[in-house]
C-alpha positions as CSV (number, residue, x, y, z in Angstrom):
1,M,65.8,109.1,140.2
2,R,65.8,110.7,136.8
3,V,62.7,110.2,134.6
4,P,63.7,109.4,131.0
5,T,62.4,111.8,128.4
6,R,61.4,110.8,124.9
7,K,63.3,112.0,122.0
8,P,61.5,114.5,119.8
9,A,61.7,112.1,116.8
10,I,60.0,109.3,118.7
11,A,57.5,111.7,120.3
12,A,56.5,113.0,116.9
13,R,55.7,109.7,115.8
14,F,52.8,109.5,118.2
15,K,51.3,113.0,117.7
16,P,47.9,112.9,115.9
17,S,48.1,114.0,112.3
18,L,45.5,116.2,110.4
19,S,44.7,113.4,107.8
20,G,43.7,111.0,110.6
21,I,46.5,108.5,109.6
22,P,49.0,108.1,112.4
23,P,52.4,109.5,111.2
24,Y,54.1,106.1,111.9
25,L,51.8,104.5,109.3
26,S,52.3,107.0,106.5
27,C,54.7,106.4,103.9
28,P,56.5,108.9,101.8
29,A,55.7,106.9,98.7
30,T,52.1,107.3,99.3
31,E,52.2,111.0,100.1
32,P,50.8,113.4,97.6
33,R,53.7,114.9,95.6
34,G,52.1,118.2,94.8
35,I,50.3,119.5,91.9
36,V,51.0,118.0,88.6
37,M,52.0,120.5,85.9
38,A,49.1,121.0,83.5
39,N,51.3,121.9,80.7
40,D,53.4,118.7,80.8
41,S,52.5,117.0,77.3
42,G,53.2,113.6,78.5
43,T,50.8,113.9,81.4
44,R,48.2,115.6,79.2
45,D,48.5,112.8,76.5
46,R,48.2,110.1,79.2
47,A,45.1,111.8,80.7
48,E,43.5,112.2,77.2
49,T,44.2,108.6,76.3
50,R,42.8,107.3,79.6
51,A,39.6,109.5,79.0
52,A,39.2,108.2,75.5
53,K,39.6,104.6,76.7
54,Q,36.9,105.3,79.4
55,R,34.6,106.9,76.8
56,E,35.1,103.7,74.7
57,R,34.4,101.4,77.7
58,E,31.2,103.4,78.5
59,V,29.9,103.1,74.8
60,A,30.7,99.5,74.8
61,G,29.0,99.0,78.2
62,A,25.9,100.8,77.0
63,A,25.7,98.7,73.8
64,A,26.2,95.5,75.8
65,W,23.5,96.5,78.2
66,Q,21.0,97.5,75.3
67,D,21.7,93.9,73.9
68,H,21.0,92.3,77.3
69,E,17.8,94.2,77.7
70,A,16.7,93.2,74.0
71,E,17.6,89.5,74.9
72,Q,15.5,89.7,78.0
73,R,12.5,91.3,76.3
74,A,12.7,88.6,73.5
75,I,12.7,85.8,76.3
76,E,9.8,87.4,78.0
77,E,7.8,87.8,74.8
78,R,8.6,84.0,73.9
79,T,7.6,83.0,77.4
80,Q,4.4,84.8,77.2
81,R,3.5,83.3,73.8
82,L,4.3,79.8,75.0
83,R,2.4,80.3,78.3
84,A,-0.7,81.6,76.2
85,M,-0.4,78.5,73.9
86,R,0.0,76.1,76.9
87,L,-3.0,77.6,78.5
88,A,-5.1,77.4,75.4
89,R,-4.1,73.8,74.9
90,E,-5.1,72.9,78.4
91,A,-8.4,74.9,78.1
92,E,-9.3,72.6,75.0
93,K,-8.6,69.4,77.1
94,V,-11.1,70.5,79.8
């Protein structure tokens, strides 16, 4: 009886790949397409726009964080002042 052999295309699907992802799960659409040309003005413009937007978000985030911290300090100071007033009022009653 003759033992059936696998076709090379099928056998290749089950060979381990260097990336750790089985070849049968990889998709050509998700594979790296190579090096992007650095002199492509459209790509450069998009990268600069993306970087500028990221810097704007970082600045806005830092400002929002400073506002939040200032509000928290004000709340803490007000809480301490009210606590001191309450303790003084309670000390007068005793």
